[in-house]
C-alpha positions as CSV (number, residue, x, y, z in Angstrom):
1,X,-16.5,-15.9,-12.4
2,X,-13.3,-17.8,-13.2
3,X,-11.8,-19.7,-10.3
4,X,-8.9,-18.2,-8.3
5,X,-6.0,-20.1,-9.6
6,X,-3.1,-18.7,-7.6
7,X,-2.4,-16.7,-4.5
8,X,1.0,-15.2,-3.9
9,X,2.2,-13.1,-0.9
10,X,5.3,-11.0,-0.7
11,X,6.8,-9.4,2.5
12,X,8.5,-6.3,1.0
13,X,10.6,-3.6,2.6
14,X,11.4,-0.2,1.0
15,X,15.0,-0.1,-0.3
16,X,16.0,3.0,1.6
17,X,15.1,5.4,4.4
18,X,13.0,4.3,7.3
19,X,12.2,1.0,5.4
20,X,8.5,0.8,5.8
21,X,7.3,-2.8,5.2
22,X,4.1,-4.3,3.6
23,X,2.7,-7.6,2.9
24,X,1.4,-7.6,-0.7
25,X,-1.1,-10.2,-2.0
26,X,-1.4,-11.2,-5.6
27,X,-4.4,-13.3,-6.9
28,X,-4.6,-14.7,-10.4
29,X,-7.5,-16.2,-12.3
30,X,-9.2,-15.8,-15.7
31,X,-6.1,-14.4,-17.2
32,X,-6.1,-11.4,-14.8
33,X,-4.2,-10.4,-11.7
34,X,-5.4,-8.6,-8.6
35,X,-3.4,-6.9,-5.9
36,X,-3.9,-6.0,-2.2
37,X,-1.7,-4.5,0.5
38,X,-1.4,-4.4,4.3
39,X,1.1,-2.3,6.2
40,X,3.5,-4.1,8.5
41,X,3.7,-2.2,11.9
42,X,6.5,-2.6,14.3
43,X,8.0,-5.4,12.3
44,X,5.1,-7.7,13.2
45,X,4.1,-9.5,10.0
46,X,4.3,-13.0,11.5
47,X,0.7,-13.6,12.5
48,X,-0.7,-12.0,9.4
49,X,1.6,-14.0,7.1
50,X,0.7,-17.2,8.8
51,X,-3.0,-16.4,8.5
52,X,-2.7,-15.9,4.8
53,X,-0.4,-18.9,4.2
54,X,-2.3,-21.4,6.3
55,X,-5.9,-20.3,6.2
56,X,-6.8,-17.7,3.7
57,X,-4.9,-18.7,0.6
58,X,-6.0,-22.4,0.8
59,X,-9.6,-21.3,1.2
60,X,-9.3,-19.1,-1.9
61,X,-7.8,-21.5,-4.3
62,X,-10.5,-23.0,-6.5
63,X,-13.2,-21.0,-4.7
64,X,-16.5,-20.7,-6.7
65,X,-17.4,-17.0,-6.5
66,X,-19.5,-14.6,-8.5
67,X,-18.8,-11.3,-6.8
68,X,-16.1,-10.0,-4.4
69,X,-18.7,-9.7,-1.7
70,X,-19.1,-13.5,-1.7
71,X,-15.4,-14.1,-0.9
72,X,-15.2,-12.7,2.6
73,X,-18.0,-14.9,4.0
74,X,-17.1,-18.0,1.9
75,X,-13.5,-17.9,2.9
76,X,-14.2,-16.6,6.4
77,X,-11.6,-13.8,6.0
78,X,-12.7,-11.9,9.1
79,X,-11.8,-8.2,9.9
80,X,-8.1,-7.7,10.1
81,X,-5.2,-6.3,8.1
82,X,-4.4,-9.5,6.3
83,X,-8.0,-9.9,5.3
84,X,-8.0,-6.4,4.0
85,X,-5.2,-7.2,1.6
86,X,-6.9,-10.4,0.4
87,X,-10.3,-8.7,0.0
88,X,-8.8,-5.8,-2.0
89,X,-7.0,-8.3,-4.3
90,X,-10.3,-10.0,-4.9
91,X,-12.0,-6.8,-5.9
92,X,-9.1,-5.8,-8.2
93,X,-9.1,-9.2,-9.8
94,X,-12.9,-9.2,-10.3
95,X,-12.8,-5.7,-11.8
96,X,-9.9,-6.5,-14.2
97,X,-11.6,-9.6,-15.6
98,X,-14.6,-7.4,-16.4
99,X,-12.7,-4.3,-17.6
100,X,-14.4,-2.3,-14.9
101,X,-12.8,0.5,-12.8
102,X,-12.8,-0.3,-9.1
103,X,-14.4,3.0,-8.1
104,X,-17.4,2.3,-10.4
105,X,-17.7,-1.3,-9.0
106,X,-17.9,0.0,-5.5
107,X,-20.5,2.6,-6.4
108,X,-18.2,5.7,-6.5
109,X,-19.5,8.9,-8.0
110,X,-16.5,11.2,-7.8
111,X,-14.0,11.8,-10.5
112,X,-11.4,13.2,-8.1
113,X,-10.6,13.1,-4.4
114,X,-9.7,16.1,-2.2
115,X,-6.8,15.2,0.0
116,X,-5.9,15.7,3.6
117,X,-2.6,15.2,5.6
118,X,-1.6,13.9,9.1
119,X,0.7,15.8,11.4
120,X,2.5,13.9,14.2
121,X,3.2,15.5,17.6
122,X,5.9,18.0,17.9
123,X,6.7,19.9,21.1
124,X,7.5,23.1,19.4
125,X,4.4,25.0,18.2
126,X,6.3,26.9,15.5
127,X,7.4,23.5,14.1
128,X,3.8,22.3,14.1
129,X,2.6,25.4,12.3
130,X,5.4,25.1,9.8
131,X,4.5,21.6,9.0
132,X,0.8,22.5,8.6
133,X,1.9,25.4,6.4
134,X,3.7,22.9,4.2
135,X,0.6,20.7,4.0
136,X,-1.6,23.6,3.2
137,X,0.9,24.8,0.6
138,X,0.7,21.4,-1.1
139,X,-3.0,21.8,-1.4
140,X,-4.3,19.7,1.4
141,X,-7.6,21.1,2.8
142,X,-7.8,18.9,5.9
143,X,-5.1,18.2,8.5
144,X,-5.3,15.6,11.3
145,X,-3.3,16.5,14.3
146,X,-2.3,13.8,16.9
147,X,-3.1,15.2,20.4
148,X,-2.4,13.8,23.8
149,X,-3.1,14.9,27.4
150,X,-0.9,17.9,28.1
151,X,-0.4,18.5,24.4
152,X,-3.8,19.4,22.9
153,X,-5.4,22.8,23.3
154,X,-2.3,24.9,22.6
155,X,-1.3,23.3,19.3
156,X,-4.9,23.3,18.1
157,X,-5.2,27.0,19.1
158,X,-2.0,27.8,17.2
159,X,-3.1,26.0,14.0
160,X,-6.6,27.5,14.1
161,X,-5.2,31.0,14.6
162,X,-2.9,30.5,11.6
163,X,-5.6,28.8,9.4
164,X,-9.1,29.8,10.4
165,X,-10.8,27.9,7.5
166,X,-8.7,24.7,7.6
167,X,-10.7,21.5,8.2
168,X,-8.9,20.2,11.4
169,X,-9.3,16.8,13.0
170,X,-7.8,16.1,16.5
171,X,-6.9,12.4,16.8
172,X,-6.7,11.6,20.5
173,X,-5.5,8.1,20.0
174,X,-7.7,6.7,22.9
175,X,-5.6,8.6,25.4
176,X,-8.4,10.4,27.3
177,X,-10.8,9.4,30.1
178,X,-14.0,10.9,31.5
179,X,-12.1,12.5,34.3
180,X,-13.1,16.2,34.9
181,X,-9.7,17.3,33.7
182,X,-9.9,15.4,30.4
183,X,-13.5,16.4,29.8
184,X,-12.6,20.0,30.3
185,X,-9.9,19.7,27.7
186,X,-12.2,18.0,25.2
187,X,-14.8,20.7,25.7
188,X,-12.2,23.4,25.3
189,X,-11.2,21.8,21.9
190,X,-14.9,22.2,20.9
191,X,-14.4,26.0,20.7
192,X,-12.0,25.7,17.7
193,X,-14.4,24.5,15.0
194,X,-12.9,21.1,14.5
195,X,-14.1,18.8,11.8
196,X,-13.9,15.9,14.3
197,X,-12.4,14.6,17.5
198,X,-11.2,11.1,16.7
199,X,-10.8,8.2,19.1
200,X,-11.0,10.2,22.4
201,X,-11.7,7.2,24.6
202,X,-10.9,3.5,24.6
203,X,-12.4,1.8,21.6
204,X,-14.7,-0.5,23.6
205,X,-16.3,2.4,25.6
206,X,-18.9,3.6,23.1
207,X,-21.1,4.9,25.9
208,X,-18.3,7.4,26.8
209,X,-18.2,8.6,23.2
210,X,-22.0,9.0,23.3
211,X,-21.9,11.1,26.5
212,X,-19.1,13.3,25.0
213,X,-21.2,13.8,21.8
214,X,-24.0,15.2,23.9
215,X,-21.6,17.7,25.5
216,X,-19.8,19.0,22.4
217,X,-20.9,20.3,19.0
218,X,-17.8,18.8,17.3
219,X,-18.4,15.5,15.6
220,X,-16.9,12.6,17.6
221,X,-15.3,9.8,15.5
222,X,-15.1,6.6,17.5
223,X,-12.7,3.9,16.3
224,X,-14.6,1.3,14.2
225,X,-13.1,-2.1,13.7
226,X,-16.1,-4.0,12.3
227,X,-19.7,-3.5,11.3
228,X,-21.0,-4.7,14.6
229,X,-19.2,-1.9,16.4
230,X,-20.5,0.6,13.9
231,X,-24.0,-0.6,14.4
232,X,-23.6,-0.1,18.1
233,X,-22.1,3.3,17.7
234,X,-25.0,4.4,15.5
235,X,-27.6,3.0,17.9
236,X,-25.9,4.8,20.8
237,X,-25.4,8.1,18.9
238,X,-21.7,7.7,19.9
239,X,-20.5,10.0,17.2
240,X,-21.2,11.8,14.0
241,X,-18.1,11.0,11.9
242,X,-16.4,7.9,10.6
243,X,-12.8,7.4,9.6
244,X,-12.8,4.5,7.1
245,X,-9.6,2.5,7.3
246,X,-9.3,-0.5,5.1
247,X,-6.9,-2.2,7.3
248,X,-9.1,-2.0,10.4
249,X,-12.3,-3.1,8.7
250,X,-10.9,-6.0,6.8
251,X,-11.0,-4.6,3.3
252,X,-13.2,-2.9,0.7
253,X,-16.3,-5.1,1.2
254,X,-16.7,-4.2,4.9
255,X,-15.5,-0.6,4.3
256,X,-18.2,0.0,1.6
257,X,-20.9,-1.4,4.0
258,X,-19.6,0.9,6.8
259,X,-19.8,3.9,4.4
260,X,-23.3,3.1,3.5
261,X,-24.4,2.8,7.1
262,X,-22.7,6.0,8.2
263,X,-23.9,7.9,5.1
264,X,-27.5,6.9,5.7
265,X,-27.1,8.1,9.3
266,X,-25.8,11.5,8.2
267,X,-22.3,11.0,9.5
268,X,-19.3,12.7,7.9
269,X,-16.8,10.2,6.4
270,X,-13.2,10.3,5.3
271,X,-10.8,7.5,4.2
272,X,-7.2,6.6,4.5
273,X,-5.0,4.1,2.7
274,X,-2.5,1.6,4.1
275,X,1.0,0.8,3.3
276,X,3.8,2.5,1.4
277,X,3.8,0.7,-1.9
278,X,0.8,2.5,-3.6
279,X,-1.6,-0.4,-3.8
280,X,-3.4,0.4,-0.5
281,X,-3.5,4.0,-1.4
282,X,-5.0,3.2,-4.8
283,X,-7.7,1.1,-3.1
284,X,-8.5,4.0,-0.8
285,X,-8.9,6.4,-3.7
286,X,-11.6,4.1,-5.1
287,X,-13.3,3.9,-1.8
288,X,-13.1,7.7,-1.3
289,X,-15.1,8.1,-4.5
290,X,-18.2,7.0,-2.7
291,X,-20.8,9.7,-2.3
292,X,-20.7,9.8,1.5
293,X,-17.0,10.6,1.8
294,X,-17.6,14.2,2.6
295,X,-14.2,15.1,4.2
296,X,-10.8,15.2,2.5
297,X,-9.1,11.8,2.6
298,X,-5.6,10.6,3.2
299,X,-5.2,8.8,-0.1
300,X,-1.9,10.0,-1.7
301,X,1.6,8.6,-1.4
302,X,4.3,11.0,-0.2
303,X,6.2,12.4,-3.1
304,X,9.8,11.6,-3.6
305,X,9.9,7.9,-2.7
306,X,10.2,4.9,-4.9
307,X,7.3,4.3,-7.2
308,X,5.8,0.8,-7.4
309,X,2.5,1.7,-9.2
310,X,2.1,3.6,-12.4
311,X,0.9,6.3,-12.5
312,X,1.8,7.1,-8.9
313,X,-1.0,7.8,-6.4
314,X,0.0,11.5,-6.0
315,X,-1.8,14.6,-5.0
316,X,-1.6,17.6,-7.4
317,X,-2.7,20.8,-5.7
318,X,-4.6,18.8,-3.1
319,X,-6.5,16.6,-5.6
320,X,-6.1,13.0,-6.6
321,X,-7.8,11.8,-9.8
322,X,-10.0,8.7,-9.7
323,X,-8.8,6.2,-12.4
324,X,-11.9,5.7,-14.6
325,X,-10.4,4.6,-17.9
326,X,-8.5,1.6,-16.6
327,X,-9.9,-1.6,-14.9
328,X,-9.4,-2.5,-11.3
329,X,-7.2,-0.3,-9.2
330,X,-6.4,1.6,-12.4
331,X,-2.6,1.4,-11.9
332,X,0.1,-0.9,-13.3
333,X,2.0,-2.8,-10.6
334,X,5.8,-3.2,-10.9
335,X,5.7,-6.9,-10.2
336,X,9.4,-7.4,-11.1
337,X,10.6,-4.8,-8.6
338,X,8.3,-6.1,-5.9
339,X,9.7,-9.7,-6.4
340,X,13.2,-8.4,-6.2
341,X,12.6,-6.6,-2.9
342,X,10.6,-9.4,-1.3
343,X,12.3,-10.7,1.9
344,X,9.8,-13.6,2.1
345,X,7.3,-15.0,-0.4
346,X,4.6,-17.6,-0.6
347,X,2.9,-19.2,-3.6
348,X,-0.1,-21.4,-3.7
349,X,-1.7,-22.6,-7.0
350,X,-4.3,-25.1,-8.2
């Protein structure tokens, strides 16, 4: 494999609206370019930026590597959002130098991805059902609803009554405990045929997830931040579903391994992308092409915003096609526009 000759990073903000931000990583080598993306949350890009600039980028330049899987260990990327952007860029670069679609390189078998959508909390039930109706009308066949103590059973009941066949995930955001009141709520949710209850308890309390899984028929989906946590969750029977998030796991290398472990254990799996510039979503499409991704995934950009990748990663009737005729991510990146919008940039070359 040609050496990595350059590593660039761009801190980019959308030109309008709520101005979501991402850190984009661009790697060059062998006449090809690879891209990765991490979302910036709450304006906090400082630590991730410093990690890329001071540790990851210097470790990558001139690195002797044969496959993307080699890079994470050789450069000690770790499992964090910055590592996810770098690891994705390594996969994209490797695939582009070989003329290989990323989905095929990962082991994907699907030609298209069925999509889901996320609904944030609203106090008015008619507002919630209206937003679900919009998602269903767009073709999405799975909806994830954020729930919290005191706002859980009623909205789930309202959605289920309106859409009996919809795959519905309740994301509890770690807000519940094993108190009798909270357990009664979680057991009540079990009556509504949910696809999963995601993150009911604190992430480090896998034993509580295991006890809940014994009490309910709904698949429990603990938060998984690395492969060690997933191994522990599988050993404890602490769930039956896995939400693959590239940013939490540290990139495609770890996410593919997590998929393989969960798939072998018979768990349901779904994916979500990261960031608003299309690169993280394109990577998630390739990941969702793996055979174990049995639930609809959050892999499409919202329509109507600026486009930074061509073709856009958009759902049509609830389906996103997997790029199988172009190498790497399968999308052309608007590098000139990204450079114009960058509020901060870093470049390191051989």
